[in-house]
Backbone bond lengths (Angstrom), bond angles and torsions (degrees), N, CA, C in turn:
res aa  C-N    CA-C-N  psi(-1)  N-CA   C-N-CA  omega(-1)  CA-C   N-CA-C  phi
1 M - - - 1.520 - - 1.476 104.42 -
2 E 1.374 114.78 138.12 1.422 123.26 174.61 1.511 112.31 -74.44
3 R 1.325 116.26 131.92 1.494 121.20 178.02 1.539 105.97 -81.69
4 K 1.366 112.80 127.14 1.505 118.73 -174.24 1.513 110.81 -108.16
5 N 1.269 118.26 162.18 1.440 127.94 179.13 1.536 108.34 -78.57
6 V 1.321 118.93 116.68 1.447 120.83 -173.06 1.529 108.88 -63.24
7 E 1.325 115.74 -39.32 1.506 119.16 -179.71 1.545 109.21 -59.17
8 S 1.329 114.61 -46.02 1.548 115.73 -176.45 1.535 109.43 -64.76
9 I 1.379 117.18 -39.97 1.456 118.20 -178.69 1.490 111.47 -60.55
10 L 1.339 117.25 -45.47 1.390 123.39 -176.61 1.560 113.26 -69.50
11 A 1.336 112.93 -41.47 1.491 117.57 -179.06 1.485 115.35 -66.92
12 A 1.354 114.42 -24.53 1.487 122.20 179.76 1.497 114.26 -79.86
13 N 1.388 116.92 -8.39 1.405 122.45 -173.44 1.500 110.51 -121.59
14 A 1.331 118.33 111.34 1.436 121.12 -176.48 1.538 113.29 -70.24
15 Y 1.326 113.43 -20.61 1.500 113.38 -176.99 1.528 110.75 -152.99
16 P 1.349 114.85 74.66 1.465 117.52 172.85 1.479 115.80 -75.18
17 G 1.402 116.86 -4.29 1.430 120.25 -179.98 1.499 113.71 78.87
18 R 1.312 115.30 -126.79 1.478 120.09 174.00 1.489 110.70 -103.65
19 G 1.312 114.01 143.10 1.571 114.07 -174.13 1.515 112.47 -144.02
20 I 1.345 111.99 151.77 1.414 120.77 178.34 1.533 110.40 -121.08
21 I 1.359 118.90 135.89 1.483 121.77 172.83 1.588 103.91 -123.18
22 L 1.257 116.34 125.07 1.487 122.67 171.59 1.572 107.88 -121.30
23 G 1.263 112.01 143.25 1.515 113.22 177.83 1.608 111.56 178.30
24 K 1.270 115.44 -155.97 1.482 122.25 -173.78 1.545 105.03 -137.20
25 S 1.384 112.11 137.54 1.457 117.92 -175.92 1.526 109.74 -67.49
26 A 1.342 114.35 159.67 1.481 122.12 -175.19 1.568 111.66 -58.64
27 D 1.383 115.45 -34.15 1.456 118.18 -178.35 1.549 111.75 -85.30
28 G 1.334 117.72 2.98 1.411 121.81 179.65 1.531 121.01 72.39
29 E 1.313 111.11 7.16 1.516 117.01 -169.93 1.545 111.61 -95.16
30 N 1.368 116.26 -17.24 1.478 115.12 -172.59 1.577 111.50 -135.11
31 A 1.305 113.64 146.23 1.447 117.98 165.45 1.519 105.27 -82.04
32 V 1.355 116.92 141.22 1.442 122.42 -174.81 1.453 112.58 -120.54
33 I 1.407 119.37 136.09 1.384 127.62 -177.36 1.508 109.72 -132.91
34 A 1.295 115.81 134.64 1.530 120.92 167.91 1.509 107.98 -135.19
35 Y 1.323 113.86 141.03 1.443 117.53 169.30 1.596 111.04 -141.81
36 F 1.322 114.76 124.99 1.475 118.68 -178.52 1.461 113.31 -123.12
37 I 1.326 115.38 152.79 1.475 121.13 170.64 1.436 111.63 -124.08
38 M 1.311 115.39 151.19 1.520 124.02 173.37 1.500 109.80 -129.80
39 G 1.342 113.30 172.83 1.474 115.81 -179.44 1.496 111.14 -160.71
40 R 1.351 112.46 149.78 1.499 118.40 -179.04 1.638 104.61 -112.97
41 S 1.272 118.86 -33.02 1.433 119.72 -177.65 1.526 110.12 -92.66
42 E 1.379 114.80 160.97 1.463 119.01 -179.14 1.529 110.36 -60.12
43 N 1.321 114.76 -35.53 1.493 118.01 -174.31 1.563 108.58 -69.15
44 S 1.327 116.38 -39.63 1.486 120.38 -178.35 1.505 110.81 -71.20
45 R 1.369 116.22 -33.85 1.445 120.54 179.51 1.522 118.13 -75.46
46 N 1.360 111.92 -18.33 1.422 122.04 -175.78 1.527 109.73 -86.72
47 R 1.357 116.17 56.52 1.475 120.78 -176.26 1.519 109.59 -139.68
48 I 1.335 112.91 155.99 1.494 121.56 170.36 1.493 106.68 -139.29
49 F 1.342 113.57 161.68 1.476 121.23 164.83 1.459 116.59 -91.50
50 V 1.244 122.83 132.23 1.505 122.92 175.43 1.541 107.29 -128.61
51 E 1.331 115.02 144.93 1.452 120.03 178.57 1.508 113.60 -74.72
52 Q 1.376 117.10 143.52 1.412 121.42 172.09 1.568 107.84 -147.75
53 D 1.271 114.50 135.22 1.509 119.15 -176.76 1.463 110.02 42.96
54 D 1.335 118.03 -123.75 1.496 121.91 179.33 1.496 113.63 -93.13
55 G 1.375 117.76 6.66 1.487 119.75 -175.52 1.518 110.90 -134.88
56 I 1.336 112.87 -150.63 1.400 121.35 178.01 1.510 113.01 -138.11
57 R 1.310 116.46 167.49 1.491 120.50 173.54 1.536 105.17 -140.31
58 T 1.312 115.92 156.87 1.424 121.86 169.55 1.505 109.96 -85.47
59 Q 1.314 116.53 151.19 1.418 124.55 -178.58 1.473 110.88 -148.08
60 A 1.344 117.65 145.67 1.535 119.49 175.39 1.484 110.82 -68.79
61 F 1.319 117.12 127.93 1.438 120.32 179.53 1.555 108.70 -67.73
62 D 1.344 116.58 -44.16 1.418 124.80 173.85 1.523 111.50 -113.84
63 P 1.309 122.26 91.50 1.526 123.06 -175.78 1.473 111.50 -51.85
64 A 1.290 123.73 -31.01 1.460 124.66 -177.23 1.553 111.99 -69.43
65 K 1.326 116.22 -17.92 1.490 121.22 179.39 1.509 112.51 -98.59
66 L 1.308 119.59 -3.75 1.432 123.10 -177.66 1.536 109.73 -69.25
67 V 1.331 118.33 125.96 1.441 120.14 -175.29 1.536 109.63 -107.62
68 D 1.272 118.76 -57.68 1.506 122.13 -178.61 1.527 109.04 -135.03
69 P 1.337 114.67 106.94 1.497 118.90 -174.67 1.488 113.04 -81.74
70 S 1.345 120.68 -3.32 1.475 122.03 -166.94 1.526 114.94 -60.36
71 L 1.329 117.88 -33.47 1.493 118.30 -174.56 1.555 110.91 -116.87
72 I 1.302 115.69 -2.34 1.472 119.94 -175.76 1.569 114.34 -114.64
73 I 1.332 117.92 -18.26 1.463 119.64 177.07 1.506 108.81 -107.99
74 Y 1.322 115.08 116.99 1.526 119.04 -177.08 1.509 104.24 -166.44
75 S 1.370 115.62 177.22 1.459 124.13 174.95 1.525 110.86 -103.93
76 P 1.324 119.62 99.31 1.437 121.98 -177.85 1.484 116.02 -65.53
77 V 1.368 118.16 -26.51 1.409 122.07 -173.02 1.536 110.02 -136.38
78 R 1.327 117.74 126.15 1.412 126.24 173.29 1.548 111.90 -138.01
79 V 1.298 115.97 152.58 1.534 120.15 179.55 1.439 111.97 -119.01
80 L 1.366 114.62 130.63 1.518 119.29 176.47 1.583 108.56 -128.06
81 N 1.286 112.78 112.62 1.448 119.57 174.62 1.486 114.19 50.96
82 G 1.319 115.75 43.56 1.461 121.32 178.65 1.505 116.44 90.06
83 T 1.346 116.32 -5.84 1.418 122.32 179.81 1.543 108.04 -102.31
84 T 1.349 112.17 124.78 1.525 116.82 -179.12 1.502 108.44 -98.70
85 I 1.351 113.14 128.05 1.446 120.74 -179.11 1.527 105.84 -110.30
86 V 1.342 114.64 132.83 1.484 119.66 178.79 1.590 108.36 -138.76
87 T 1.288 116.64 124.95 1.427 122.66 178.96 1.481 112.97 -141.97
88 N 1.370 117.47 171.67 1.472 120.09 178.98 1.535 113.51 -97.38
89 G 1.285 116.97 19.59 1.496 119.43 179.21 1.453 113.87 -166.64
90 D 1.388 115.37 -164.40 1.449 119.91 -176.79 1.536 113.92 -72.03
91 Q 1.356 116.39 -3.04 1.420 118.71 174.67 1.479 113.87 -66.41
92 T 1.386 118.00 -10.80 1.464 120.70 170.00 1.483 110.15 -53.85
93 D 1.345 113.97 -47.02 1.465 118.72 178.81 1.461 113.51 -66.21
94 T 1.329 119.15 -37.64 1.490 122.45 172.94 1.472 112.67 -54.93
95 V 1.346 116.22 -48.13 1.475 119.20 -177.18 1.523 108.46 -69.17
96 F 1.372 118.25 -41.81 1.442 120.98 -178.27 1.546 110.18 -57.84
97 D 1.340 113.43 -51.07 1.508 120.05 -176.18 1.570 109.42 -64.79
98 G 1.335 115.91 -39.43 1.429 116.18 -175.54 1.551 112.11 -70.50
99 M 1.375 115.87 -35.94 1.479 117.56 178.85 1.467 110.27 -78.29
100 Q 1.312 119.56 -28.79 1.459 121.86 176.61 1.541 108.88 -65.32
101 Q 1.272 119.59 -28.23 1.477 126.02 178.24 1.541 112.66 -88.41
102 G 1.374 116.86 4.80 1.483 117.46 178.79 1.505 113.47 98.20
103 G 1.293 120.33 -1.34 1.437 123.57 179.42 1.503 113.21 -84.53
104 T 1.373 115.57 -174.58 1.419 119.12 -173.82 1.554 107.18 -116.92
105 F 1.299 111.44 164.21 1.522 119.76 174.30 1.499 112.78 -54.12
106 A 1.287 117.27 -48.69 1.475 121.61 -179.38 1.533 110.01 -63.95
107 A 1.346 116.70 -49.97 1.407 120.09 -178.18 1.535 113.39 -53.93
108 A 1.330 114.11 -44.54 1.488 118.75 178.55 1.493 111.58 -59.30
109 L 1.382 116.76 -44.77 1.429 118.19 -174.85 1.535 111.26 -74.88
110 R 1.285 119.68 -17.14 1.483 120.56 177.38 1.504 109.84 -71.30
111 T 1.345 116.75 -9.50 1.482 117.19 175.76 1.531 111.69 -92.63
112 R 1.332 115.79 -0.78 1.491 123.84 -177.49 1.532 112.29 -116.42
113 T 1.296 117.22 164.95 1.426 122.20 175.03 1.571 109.57 -141.69
114 F 1.363 115.49 -171.83 1.468 117.21 -179.54 1.502 111.47 -66.12
115 E 1.392 113.32 170.76 1.459 115.96 -177.44 1.527 112.46 -75.96
116 P 1.314 119.72 152.56 1.481 122.76 -174.70 1.489 111.11 -87.15
117 D 1.307 120.77 35.31 1.512 120.29 -174.82 1.523 107.57 -94.74
118 I 1.319 114.43 84.50 1.491 120.42 178.77 1.535 106.41 -61.00
119 P 1.389 118.95 139.76 1.432 130.68 2.48 1.594 113.29 -92.88
120 N 1.414 115.27 0.29 1.468 120.58 -168.92 1.559 110.38 -74.25
121 F 1.400 116.84 -39.35 1.409 120.13 -174.19 1.519 108.00 50.50
122 T 1.284 118.57 59.44 1.498 124.57 -172.81 1.490 110.12 -61.90
123 P 1.333 116.91 129.19 1.473 123.12 178.46 1.513 111.14 -56.70
124 R 1.290 117.99 148.35 1.453 122.17 164.17 1.553 109.08 -94.83
125 I 1.373 114.29 118.33 1.445 117.59 176.37 1.476 109.15 -107.00
126 S 1.350 117.90 142.97 1.479 120.92 -175.40 1.555 108.55 -146.93
127 G 1.341 112.52 159.42 1.474 118.81 178.95 1.445 111.18 -155.23
128 V 1.342 118.29 151.75 1.438 123.07 169.47 1.554 108.99 -132.56
129 V 1.344 113.94 144.20 1.504 123.49 177.35 1.450 107.39 -121.16
130 E 1.343 118.15 125.15 1.438 124.57 178.28 1.549 110.18 -89.18
131 A 1.289 115.42 167.28 1.445 122.31 -175.36 1.495 112.29 -62.53
132 D 1.369 114.59 -26.30 1.518 119.41 -177.22 1.589 110.32 -88.58
133 G 1.329 116.19 1.24 1.431 120.61 178.81 1.466 116.95 94.39
134 S 1.360 118.30 -12.89 1.406 119.80 175.24 1.517 111.24 -66.01
135 Y 1.318 118.59 154.70 1.500 119.91 177.81 1.450 115.18 -150.23
136 K 1.297 113.94 168.16 1.506 121.71 -177.94 1.523 107.40 -134.65
137 L 1.334 117.05 146.43 1.473 123.81 173.22 1.485 109.00 -125.46
138 S 1.328 115.23 160.07 1.503 120.68 178.49 1.495 107.38 -151.34
139 I 1.284 116.59 153.33 1.429 124.87 169.92 1.579 109.67 -140.31
140 L 1.325 115.21 125.95 1.436 124.39 175.92 1.553 107.40 -104.96
141 K 1.318 117.20 116.51 1.526 117.22 -174.90 1.497 111.05 -140.76
142 S 1.337 117.23 164.00 1.414 122.47 173.96 1.536 109.81 -81.40
143 A 1.345 112.49 159.82 1.477 117.02 178.38 1.560 109.83 -81.83
144 N 1.386 112.40 93.40 1.403 117.10 -179.83 1.522 114.60 52.48
145 G 1.346 113.30 44.56 1.451 117.63 177.12 1.571 116.61 82.70
146 N 1.308 112.83 1.91 1.504 119.88 -178.77 1.571 105.68 -84.88
147 P 1.290 121.96 111.04 1.512 122.95 -176.04 1.552 109.74 -74.66
148 D 1.318 119.37 -9.39 1.448 119.46 177.62 1.529 115.22 -89.06
149 S 1.320 116.06 0.75 1.493 119.43 -177.74 1.592 105.94 -134.36
150 A 1.358 116.74 115.76 1.413 120.62 177.72 1.588 108.09 -101.79
151 Q 1.324 115.06 143.22 1.436 122.30 177.54 1.434 109.62 -126.09
152 R 1.347 116.72 129.72 1.514 122.66 -176.83 1.530 108.13 -120.71
153 Y 1.328 113.97 125.43 1.435 120.56 179.01 1.536 110.67 -120.80
154 F 1.365 115.09 139.70 1.486 119.93 -179.77 1.544 109.47 -130.17
155 F 1.297 115.56 137.20 1.464 121.12 -179.84 1.470 109.36 -130.35
156 E 1.316 118.05 134.67 1.501 123.77 -177.12 1.495 110.80 -122.43
157 Y 1.351 117.03 134.42 1.473 122.39 -177.31 1.532 108.86 -127.57
158 E 1.301 116.72 104.80 1.473 123.76 176.55 1.482 110.07 -95.40
159 A 1.365 115.13 144.33 1.488 120.95 176.51 1.518 110.79 48.98
160 P 1.309 121.34 56.21 1.462 122.73 179.24 1.514 111.80 -56.42
161 L 1.264 116.26 151.46 1.496 122.36 -177.25 1.464 108.88 -87.17
162 N 1.387 115.30 152.22 1.487 120.43 179.46 1.553 111.25 -59.78
163 G 1.312 112.83 134.35 1.518 115.05 175.79 1.512 114.99 77.11
164 E 1.280 114.46 17.77 1.489 120.64 -174.55 1.515 110.83 -129.19
165 G 1.371 116.92 138.98 1.437 120.88 176.99 1.526 108.50 -152.93
166 H 1.374 113.79 179.72 1.450 123.03 -179.43 1.492 110.35 -128.04
167 L 1.305 116.36 137.33 1.468 125.11 -177.97 1.570 105.94 -114.50
168 I 1.349 113.02 133.11 1.423 120.84 171.70 1.487 107.86 -137.90
169 H 1.344 117.38 139.49 1.487 121.33 -179.30 1.538 110.36 -141.76
170 T 1.309 116.88 166.27 1.455 120.53 -171.89 1.485 114.57 -72.85
171 Y 1.345 119.58 -37.02 1.472 121.84 -173.56 1.522 113.09 -122.15
172 Q 1.271 114.77 146.78 1.451 119.79 171.64 1.490 112.81 -66.96
173 G 1.358 116.98 -28.83 1.470 121.83 178.55 1.540 105.20 170.32
174 D 1.370 111.95 -170.61 1.432 114.68 -176.88 1.546 112.43 -73.08
175 G 1.263 118.03 163.85 1.432 121.29 -179.29 1.518 113.25 163.86
176 N 1.284 116.88 174.56 1.499 120.39 177.91 1.542 108.23 -146.65
177 P 1.368 117.71 100.96 1.441 126.74 0.28 1.542 112.68 -70.52
178 L 1.327 113.41 164.80 1.488 120.09 -178.20 1.528 108.46 -72.96
179 P 1.318 120.82 128.46 1.472 122.73 -174.75 1.496 106.87 -83.96
180 S 1.329 116.18 131.01 1.469 124.80 -178.62 1.559 111.31 -65.74
181 F 1.272 112.35 152.95 1.560 119.68 173.85 1.461 106.36 -56.98
182 E 1.368 114.49 146.66 1.507 120.57 -179.92 1.570 105.39 -131.01
183 G 1.365 112.34 148.49 1.460 120.17 171.91 1.488 113.12 84.91
184 E 1.398 117.28 -166.64 1.443 123.02 -176.66 1.543 105.53 -80.07
185 P 1.388 114.93 160.77 1.487 117.12 168.34 1.493 111.40 -56.94
186 T 1.348 117.61 144.91 1.420 123.18 -175.09 1.534 113.29 -81.57
187 L 1.328 117.07 126.90 1.464 123.45 177.86 1.485 109.52 -68.61
188 V 1.296 120.25 123.38 1.457 123.84 -173.96 1.536 111.46 -134.01
189 N 1.361 114.49 157.03 1.427 119.50 172.90 1.537 112.44 -77.52
190 I 1.328 114.89 143.01 1.506 120.17 171.90 1.488 106.62 -116.43
191 T 1.378 119.49 117.48 1.430 120.91 -176.34 1.509 111.66 -132.16
192 G 1.302 114.47 154.30 1.468 120.49 174.40 1.519 115.22 82.58
193 D 1.306 115.66 175.31 1.461 120.90 172.33 1.496 111.59 -79.31
194 I 1.286 119.53 -174.87 1.502 119.20 -175.23 1.514 111.85 -66.90
195 G 1.410 118.30 -32.69 1.387 119.12 177.67 1.486 113.64 -66.65
196 Q 1.328 115.58 -42.19 1.495 123.47 -176.91 1.554 107.15 -70.15
197 F 1.328 116.16 -41.88 1.478 119.83 -178.27 1.538 110.99 -67.02
198 T 1.296 115.20 -41.25 1.484 120.91 178.26 1.498 108.72 -59.13
199 D 1.354 118.02 -54.74 1.407 122.93 -178.31 1.523 114.99 -56.42
200 S 1.413 114.33 -40.64 1.440 118.08 -178.78 1.529 113.58 -67.14
201 V 1.340 116.51 -37.71 1.424 118.72 -179.56 1.495 108.65 -72.35
202 W 1.357 119.34 -48.20 1.442 123.55 -178.27 1.520 111.34 -58.00
203 N 1.276 116.69 -45.78 1.460 121.53 -175.41 1.604 111.23 -71.77
204 S 1.270 115.78 -16.61 1.464 119.48 -178.70 1.511 110.63 -89.24
205 L 1.335 119.06 -18.58 1.471 119.71 179.39 1.481 112.33 -76.28
206 N 1.325 116.30 149.02 1.467 121.13 -178.57 1.541 110.50 -57.92
207 N 1.312 116.71 123.84 1.457 120.24 -171.68 1.467 114.75 -65.40
208 E 1.334 119.42 -28.63 1.458 120.69 178.05 1.531 112.66 -76.33
209 N 1.265 117.44 -33.62 1.418 125.00 -172.77 1.588 117.73 -94.93
210 K 1.334 114.76 -24.43 1.454 117.10 -174.76 1.517 110.71 -71.81
211 V 1.372 117.44 146.16 1.416 123.41 -175.93 1.486 111.24 -123.02
212 S 1.359 121.77 -55.05 1.422 128.13 -176.58 1.441 115.82 -148.42
213 L 1.331 119.10 151.90 1.455 123.73 178.95 1.580 107.49 -139.35
214 F 1.297 113.29 134.48 1.503 121.51 171.70 1.574 108.20 -119.60
215 T 1.303 117.14 131.84 1.439 120.80 172.13 1.587 110.09 -129.23
216 R 1.327 113.38 153.64 1.509 117.32 179.95 1.490 106.62 -150.44
217 F 1.378 115.43 133.41 1.465 123.95 164.80 1.499 108.17 -107.22
218 I 1.345 116.36 130.54 1.524 120.70 177.46 1.454 107.29 -119.62
219 S 1.347 115.57 122.19 1.430 121.79 179.94 1.602 110.55 -62.35
220 L 1.297 118.46 129.24 1.431 122.09 -176.89 1.559 108.26 -80.56
221 K 1.372 114.20 -15.73 1.499 117.79 178.95 1.500 111.67 -89.01
222 T 1.332 116.35 -46.89 1.459 120.03 -172.40 1.534 114.01 -112.79
223 G 1.300 118.64 -14.22 1.470 117.98 -175.50 1.480 113.65 84.89
224 A 1.336 117.29 -6.37 1.498 120.55 -179.87 1.548 110.20 -59.19
225 V 1.364 112.42 144.07 1.446 117.70 -171.77 1.515 109.03 -121.32
226 K 1.360 112.40 139.19 1.539 120.85 173.68 1.545 103.59 -121.18
227 T 1.331 115.44 132.39 1.428 120.36 -176.98 1.509 113.09 -129.95
228 R 1.324 117.77 140.54 1.510 119.16 176.65 1.523 104.36 -130.00
229 I 1.316 115.63 144.15 1.515 123.38 173.20 1.512 105.58 -130.53
230 V 1.349 115.08 139.41 1.452 121.81 179.08 1.517 103.55 -132.21
231 N 1.309 118.22 122.60 1.467 123.45 175.42 1.466 108.38 -119.89
232 K 1.385 117.22 127.81 1.385 122.53 174.77 1.532 112.58 -61.15
233 N 1.342 117.68 -32.12 1.411 120.99 -176.40 1.518 113.32 -83.14
234 Q 1.333 116.07 -0.61 1.478 114.35 175.00 1.544 110.14 -126.25
């Protein structure tokens, strides 16, 4: 599989929706995580990321304009015993609780399905990063928009290579209804330190539709964490 430029992939797509990038820094010293959200409606755009404990949560930027919190207010990132969980919905809690009880990433997600937002049936995308830098990704989606058929895909990446990562996002692009992501996660380049990486991802997202970005570098030697949050509304 050809490794692609993450900036080019994002810049070419006006509406990838929500997205996860997992990988390893070019110097081989850090596990790398990015999670971004975009929005077309006022309700979706009225959000920011805020830090909590070892992770983040979404929050209404203007509480007076919040209409329906069910699919937009959640904890995208949580950490359990050195494992970082990142998802695009409340399945973060499903994975956290399942793993805390001795279960697996996949087993937890098999209890969930795509979002009930007719007619898009937005996929649930999820990932976990282990202390050694290995990672997993998943997408739960409908069968070409058919809500009666759920499809669950799981991808595992052991011993990731330096400067390499994988990108998965909810939508192929803009549309009505929004077309779900197809195929395997995209193999992408991971370059620069956390500041350069954060800037490159944020600046590549469509300026009208982007809402918030979270990035994290985790030292593979010490477990030390560096985090960046960018909110369009702040």
